[in-house]
C-alpha positions in Angstrom: -3.6 -14.6 -83.3 -0.5 -15.6 -85.2 2.0 -15.0 -82.4 0.1 -17.2 -79.9 -0.3 -19.9 -82.5 3.4 -19.7 -83.4 4.5 -20.0 -79.8 2.2 -23.0 -79.3 3.5 -24.8 -82.4 7.2 -24.1 -81.6 7.2 -24.9 -77.9 4.7 -26.6 -75.6 1.1 -26.3 -74.6 -0.8 -27.7 -71.6 -4.0 -29.4 -72.8 -5.6 -29.9 -69.3 -4.8 -26.7 -67.5 -7.7 -25.3 -65.4 -8.0 -22.2 -63.4 -7.3 -23.0 -59.8 -10.7 -21.9 -58.7 -13.9 -21.1 -60.5 -13.7 -17.4 -60.0 -13.4 -14.2 -62.0 -10.3 -12.0 -62.4 -9.9 -10.8 -58.8 -9.8 -14.4 -57.5 -7.6 -15.4 -60.4 -5.0 -12.8 -59.4 -5.2 -13.8 -55.7 -4.5 -17.4 -56.8 -1.7 -16.3 -59.0 0.5 -15.2 -56.1 -1.0 -17.0 -53.1 -2.6 -20.3 -54.3 -5.7 -19.3 -52.4 -8.5 -16.8 -52.4 -8.2 -16.5 -48.6 -11.8 -17.3 -47.7 -13.2 -15.0 -50.5 -15.2 -16.5 -53.4 -12.9 -14.6 -55.7 -15.8 -12.7 -57.2 -14.8 -9.2 -58.3 -15.2 -6.6 -55.5 -18.1 -4.2 -55.5 -18.6 -0.7 -54.1 -19.4 -0.2 -50.4 -21.0 2.7 -48.5 -17.6 4.4 -48.7 -16.5 6.3 -51.7 -14.6 3.9 -54.0 -10.8 4.3 -54.4 -8.7 2.8 -57.2 -8.7 -0.8 -58.2 -10.0 -3.7 -56.2 -7.6 -4.1 -53.3 -6.8 -2.8 -49.9 -6.9 0.8 -51.1 -10.1 0.4 -53.1 -12.7 0.9 -50.3 -14.6 -2.0 -51.9 -16.0 -5.2 -50.4 -15.9 -8.8 -51.7 -18.0 -11.9 -51.2 -16.8 -14.5 -48.7 -17.2 -18.2 -48.8 -19.7 -19.7 -46.3 -18.3 -21.1 -43.1 -19.9 -24.2 -41.7 -22.9 -23.5 -44.0 -23.3 -20.0 -42.6 -23.1 -16.9 -44.9 -20.5 -14.4 -44.0 -21.0 -10.6 -44.7 -19.0 -9.1 -47.5 -15.6 -8.0 -46.2 -13.0 -5.4 -47.4 -11.4 -6.8 -50.5 -8.0 -7.0 -48.9 -5.8 -9.8 -47.6 -4.7 -8.2 -44.3 -1.4 -8.6 -42.4 -1.9 -7.8 -38.7 1.8 -7.7 -38.1 1.9 -4.3 -40.0 1.6 -1.0 -38.2 -1.7 -0.4 -40.1 -5.2 -0.3 -38.7 -7.1 -3.5 -39.4 -4.0 -5.1 -40.8 -4.2 -2.8 -43.8 -7.9 -3.2 -44.6 -10.0 0.0 -44.7 -12.3 -1.3 -41.9 -12.3 -4.3 -39.5 -12.2 -7.6 -41.4 -12.7 -11.3 -40.9 -10.2 -12.1 -43.5 -7.0 -13.8 -42.4 -3.4 -13.2 -43.4 -1.9 -15.6 -45.9 1.6 -15.5 -47.3 2.4 -14.9 -50.9 5.1 -16.1 -53.3 6.5 -12.6 -53.1 7.0 -13.1 -49.3 8.8 -16.4 -50.0 11.0 -14.9 -52.7 12.0 -12.0 -50.5 13.0 -14.4 -47.7 15.0 -16.5 -50.2 16.5 -13.4 -51.8 15.0 -14.3 -55.2 14.5 -11.1 -57.2 11.0 -10.3 -58.6 8.8 -7.6 -60.1 5.2 -7.3 -61.1 5.0 -5.4 -64.4 1.5 -3.9 -64.4 0.0 -0.6 -63.1 1.5 1.2 -60.2 -0.1 3.0 -57.3 1.0 6.4 -58.7 -0.8 5.6 -62.0 -3.8 3.8 -60.5 -6.3 6.1 -62.2 -4.8 5.7 -65.7 -5.3 2.1 -66.4 -6.3 -1.4 -65.2 -4.9 -1.1 -61.7 -7.4 -3.8 -60.8 -5.1 -6.5 -62.2 -1.9 -5.4 -60.5 -2.2 -8.2 -57.7 0.0 -6.4 -55.2 -2.6 -4.0 -53.9 -4.9 -6.8 -52.8 -2.3 -7.9 -50.2 -1.6 -5.5 -47.4 1.9 -6.9 -46.9 2.7 -5.9 -50.5 0.8 -2.6 -50.8 2.0 -1.2 -47.4 5.6 -2.5 -47.4 8.7 -2.1 -49.5 7.3 -4.8 -51.8 5.2 -2.1 -53.5 8.4 -0.7 -55.0 8.6 -3.9 -57.1 5.2 -3.1 -58.7 6.3 -1.2 -61.8 4.7 -0.1 -65.1 4.2 -2.9 -67.6 6.2 -0.9 -70.2 9.3 -1.3 -67.9 9.4 -4.9 -68.9 10.7 -4.2 -72.3 13.4 -1.8 -71.0 14.6 -4.4 -68.5 14.5 -7.3 -71.0 16.6 -5.4 -73.6 19.1 -4.4 -70.9 19.4 -7.9 -69.5 18.2 -6.7 -66.1 15.0 -8.7 -65.6 14.6 -10.1 -62.1 14.6 -13.8 -61.5 10.7 -13.9 -61.6 8.5 -11.5 -63.6 4.8 -11.2 -63.6 3.6 -9.1 -66.5 0.0 -8.1 -67.0 -1.8 -5.9 -69.5 -2.4 -3.3 -66.8 -0.2 -0.3 -67.6 -1.7 2.9 -68.9 -3.4 1.9 -72.2 -2.3 -1.7 -72.0 -5.7 -3.0 -70.9 -6.6 -2.9 -74.6 -4.3 -5.9 -74.9 -6.1 -8.1 -72.3 -8.1 -10.1 -74.9 -11.1 -9.6 -72.6 -14.5 -9.5 -74.1 -14.9 -6.1 -75.8 -11.2 -5.9 -76.7 -9.3 -7.0 -79.8 -7.7 -10.5 -79.8 -5.4 -9.2 -82.5 -4.2 -6.3 -80.4 -3.6 -8.7 -77.5 -1.7 -11.0 -79.8 0.6 -8.1 -80.9 1.4 -7.5 -77.3 2.1 -11.2 -76.6 4.4 -11.1 -79.6 6.3 -8.1 -78.3 6.7 -9.8 -74.9 7.9 -13.0 -76.4 10.5 -11.2 -78.6 11.8 -9.3 -75.6 12.0 -12.3 -73.4 13.1 -15.0 -75.8 15.6 -13.1 -77.9 17.1 -10.7 -75.4 20.4 -11.0 -73.5 18.9 -13.4 -71.0 17.0 -15.6 -73.5 18.9 -18.8 -72.8 17.9 -18.8 -69.2 14.4 -17.5 -69.6 11.1 -19.4 -69.6 7.9 -17.6 -70.8 4.6 -18.9 -69.5 1.4 -17.5 -71.2 -1.9 -18.1 -69.4 -5.1 -16.4 -68.5 -6.7 -15.5 -65.1 -10.1 -16.9 -66.0 -12.0 -18.5 -68.8 -13.6 -17.0 -71.9 -16.7 -18.9 -70.5 -17.6 -20.8 -73.7 -18.7 -24.4 -73.5 -15.9 -26.9 -72.9 -16.2 -30.7 -73.0 -13.9 -31.4 -70.1 -15.5 -31.0 -66.6 -13.1 -29.2 -64.2 -11.9 -31.3 -61.3 -11.8 -30.2 -57.6 -8.8 -28.3 -56.3 -6.9 -29.9 -53.4 -8.7 -27.5 -51.0 -12.0 -29.0 -52.1 -13.2 -26.1 -54.2 -14.3 -26.4 -57.8 -11.7 -25.5 -60.4 -12.6 -23.3 -63.3 -12.7 -24.2 -67.0 -9.6 -25.0 -69.0 -7.6 -22.0 -70.1 -4.8 -21.6 -72.8 -1.4 -22.4 -71.4 1.9 -22.1 -73.3 5.4 -22.7 -72.0 8.2 -21.3 -74.2 12.0 -21.3 -73.8 15.2 -22.7 -75.2 14.9 -26.0 -73.4 11.2 -26.5 -73.6 10.3 -29.7 -75.6 9.5 -28.5 -79.1 6.0 -29.2 -80.4 5.0 -30.8 -77.1 1.6 -31.3 -75.6 1.3 -32.0 -71.9 -1.8 -33.8 -70.5 -0.8 -34.0 -66.9 -4.0 -34.3 -64.8 -2.8 -32.1 -61.9 -2.2 -29.1 -64.1 -3.8 -25.8 -63.1 -2.8 -22.2 -62.9 -1.3 -23.0 -59.5 1.3 -24.9 -61.5 3.0 -21.5 -62.2 3.6 -21.2 -58.5 4.7 -24.8 -58.3 7.2 -24.2 -61.1 8.7 -21.1 -59.3 8.9 -23.2 -56.1 10.6 -26.1 -57.9 13.2 -23.9 -59.6 14.2 -21.9 -56.5 13.6 -24.5 -53.8 10.8 -22.6 -52.1 8.1 -24.2 -49.9 4.6 -24.6 -51.1 2.1 -21.9 -49.9 -1.0 -24.1 -49.7 -2.1 -27.6 -50.5 -3.1 -26.3 -53.9 0.4 -25.5 -55.2 1.9 -28.3 -53.2 -0.2 -30.8 -55.2 0.0 -28.9 -58.5 2.1 -30.2 -61.4 5.4 -28.3 -61.4 5.8 -28.3 -65.2 9.1 -30.2 -65.0 7.9 -32.6 -67.8 7.9 -29.7 -70.3 11.7 -29.5 -70.3 14.6 -31.4 -71.8 17.8 -29.7 -70.7 20.0 -31.9 -72.9 18.4 -30.9 -76.2 19.8 -28.3 -78.5 18.4 -24.9 -77.7 15.1 -24.2 -79.5 15.3 -21.0 -81.7 12.6 -18.5 -80.9 10.1 -18.0 -83.8 9.8 -14.6 -85.3 6.9 -12.7 -83.9 4.7 -10.5 -86.1 2.8 -7.2 -85.6 -0.5 -6.9 -87.3 -1.4 -3.4 -88.5 -4.7 -2.6 -86.9 -7.1 0.4 -87.0 -7.0 2.7 -84.0 -10.3 1.6 -82.7 -8.8 -1.9 -82.0 -6.8 -0.3 -79.2 -9.8 1.2 -77.5 -11.1 -0.2 -74.2 -14.8 -0.2 -73.2 -15.7 1.0 -69.7 -16.7 -2.5 -68.6 -13.5 -4.0 -69.9 -11.4 -1.5 -68.0 -12.7 -3.0 -64.7 -12.6 -6.7 -65.4 -10.4 -8.8 -67.6 -8.6 -11.9 -68.7 
């Protein structure tokens, strides 16, 4: 993985970054934008008695496991964070739900007029790729409002970056048609994923907006190999997941830096966005997460972006197994 290694050596890595909760991909993507799994365990949704729709979210007709309440088990609920202020039955869930509404970073950015996009897989193309990782469809107030128009194909990122028209905040995931082969999930090629990371880094760090761009590379859950560092508890009292790779790159990131801040976790991405744009915290989790400010030195000479490479790979390296297409890193 030469591109990931080059970014790590040139810029900064987090040595003690844990996933916010010990949960698979669905929970990781809830945490990514809401700093909570909203009473769900975060375990990937499963089929219900209803015919399954696309993805894992409010339009999937799937159910997800809930956390116990006062020691009592709660039945599986629609895998949807509802919003009962919408003119949608059940707050946007496909059947009545015990889940509550929680705000997202997208809501806060809209209120503050901070532009954003999710570059992943769109509703219109839900059957053609890893729509499960698009984040927006798991929140009714994204899927069923104008926010869904800011969910665009991952390939659009490269067009926007080269034109200098990226929004203030971009989430990019290997979820566009065919892009799930780049997820570095079990069953996919790490080398193919590294090629994709290199392409993103080149677009972000050498384009027209490079001097004001920060690229954060992380993962929504672990590879689940043994790690010597036990995960701490999150501020909400739940167990964090194992450590994950975490790289921060940009012109004013300290070069060759390793950060060991104990309060680092994937919620730090939200804390960073909130710090930069003056937004309030969503939960105790991002309120108490490290905001990554120590990664930067704004008085240093700008760090030049390293040249990314593209490994020539056989065609089978870009294939995705059936199981990989429904779960990922």
